[in-house]
Steps between C-alpha positions, in 0.01 A plus 500: 500500500458702178155581369443437127193647328394365161248702299305259280422130528560415135775272374779749583391557858413138575827366361705762683346386829541134413866542404575693818360216709675232294842664520492586869525217755472734801217758516657840442197694384124539512327518163174682434333479158248774426245469220188694408306178451330676211189350344663222302162362401423838341826508307526137398179315554256675269381176349147492365480184295135400506454650845745261664684615810876535470665181625763716671279727709560318830880473459513867408314604813714273718823634357392865524724579204811311612700379200486806277342559162707244310394209713135580442528471123619170352787453742748435218865477603740605223826334596738709290718798605419699185125486557332718760709815505864599528560361848789274384726806496506479879636144494868409505470288184254315278566192712409694815179624336398148401581372849262756649229403248540136600471600866174684433365210297593244768332715765174512307523121463553469875172678562300295254557626146433228237799279425453511123734741325476604136842449342517527120736255333799620304331394177192703588716799586688478171190449285288769659779754520575445132133538405470816708820644356360449152215732598736755650412397855729409788372209709649436844438134592513461878420255777172580677285373781126567509357513851149566367252762614311248714815368673703815565297625799568170681874530429507855636292403804752230593788744463320760709429240772867397498612858555243566772595181684856633515409837643432719197218743575253591226326837520228451237230747399764755596614771262839665532442870448849637558853365520729678745865431574427278800126432498190456285171683544206273418122495508271201536170425336336440837594847620624719211516816710733343756866486400725204571873555536730209417867560595777330305877466483485364145219540248418333168264683265333243275144626438463351151350674199195602700712725720770610258382861463475544877842337542662744259354798685617375840852428378526846345405655834789309658740621231547158345607526137267353237462507124200447273460155350310372196133406482340194340151561364277318254221246486414150608444273201249214520475220242369143487730270698547289185703785350740517796518125568785423255728756666377469862547123491869564439549823700231578756551878502694592183701822509494664155689826450413704191621829353227656290530606138382862507641632829758232588337477844546206736191280544487182708267221599454456872301280740352246259207318659427189294140387548464783750290811556525875463423685824445861595765681697467827688801731506572786733219760523244238385618498139399177329716266297534132418718204582488126453481187713545130430427181685642150520186307598322374187150597612609864520652519152334703225492478122699823466858613554620853566823697524610856556639684196693796633683795345802638687480879544790717616461877522746787497464872563280687559286212638698212648239370743388174337270418791301821446486427126374146561239622747374755248440225243336270755279791607371547146410132480322515836292794377414346162432157647284627785743357759523175303777377267439555130484199268538513122526242224828525315313519168301798622814680617666446162184613319456815707172381651386498858413156631140477618322224693347392169840472328646328804223240488603412145856424609617139510680579829284534812661742749585348837467841667139616501547823696591695185395779266521439123667800343785647302848464648640763265284765672717476812825340390757720320530432127864398532420226753205374293729481196759308701236251616362441151845459343613280787206265456576485126849374581383265776251340263793353305598301809152443646262470201151626579594749769438782250141394422226760469324319787794538739389695805695793642438625854639836611680636675767277644760716671817389676593812689862551595618700795774752484798268518673539834877536490660259748817314578548130419306403812206720391565743784409857411702811579297511823700253710286217634225556240481233229268446203399195299253375243274663244413796722860616492523475121746209529295203382203396288372174644482251786843337474689826447321659796576199719868502401537868587346425839767232551774743395376754755497240778856394416609863492341575837664200662839582353506868595294527818540170687 
């Protein structure tokens, strides 16, 4: 019986295990999923609204990090092959890609995801796309399902229980330190000095964005070929929910793609949380950043909406390491903000003024994240990226009037790190036979559905080649 080790219990790892079990009627393998069980409450649950405890603290502790970063934000499922990375290139056809998306969606439904799906009508698609085009913006209208921040932990718990009941072993609070050709060297939180060896015949590396830098280093040691990928960096924009309601009623999480006037850089909206909250996130090496969450239950909704506004950065010689570049920017923010995200009113940024607590109090938008430092984003963010953000919001204001108000709040930084993209075959097997990669940590995807699909592709590839 072959031993399969899966590094990471995010969407990629969980769906790989699930697919393996679904496609195999006779047990042919033993699956072990290893996850650091990092402090999810520290990364996602910094919620200090009036001193209230985070409604997700208990689920987070129960899950010990199972589910990955994406499922601890809003839990939005973007059901479109062109959203969430370039993973569709590994599919046989567009039809095959959509079939895999449907499979992922149906699986989430099986484990309790809400039945309601946001599907814009053809008239809405035509009208909004035309309006966006008039502003020089490309809008991608897609079908989406919102699991909701309060519901997603329950969905993941049910999936985890299903896997465990069928023999999958979870090694949580366990950190993989080294990947070798036939075994993993791990340490546990209970006994960090004692090393745990996990042998494998097949291994899937799916550590998510949190482990992407480590993953790159380990693959390089094994001689696996990689190449640098782009970086998305910018701010999280927060406005009154009334401003976003006209668009979010039609498309829950609108995907706007903009090329800026001065530099012709690519800027996009990402992870819109209508009537949601901004939350603190902690990156590798305790660098702080921001993200967003949104709920379905009415008593958890807020009067604000937020979305990420990200600039795509690709580097060439002499510095190609986008991860190092992104970390350097995040480090500056962590220093200036005193280990807190920086918040600035849009009007202050345009006017060259630092936002102070006094100026923030005059704003018509009350920040949903209280663990912040009012400041000047331009002190840490490169001029080119600041220019892209300002010009991008100018364009977006033509489609969403009011988003460019002086009272609009900007939180920084929001960074979507990308790993060195791992070069693989169609089954996502690396040049090291028996070693596969999937998800965001391998530089292949940028989101829950894409990560899950790559996990499914790995499972199918393993079954086809090794069983």
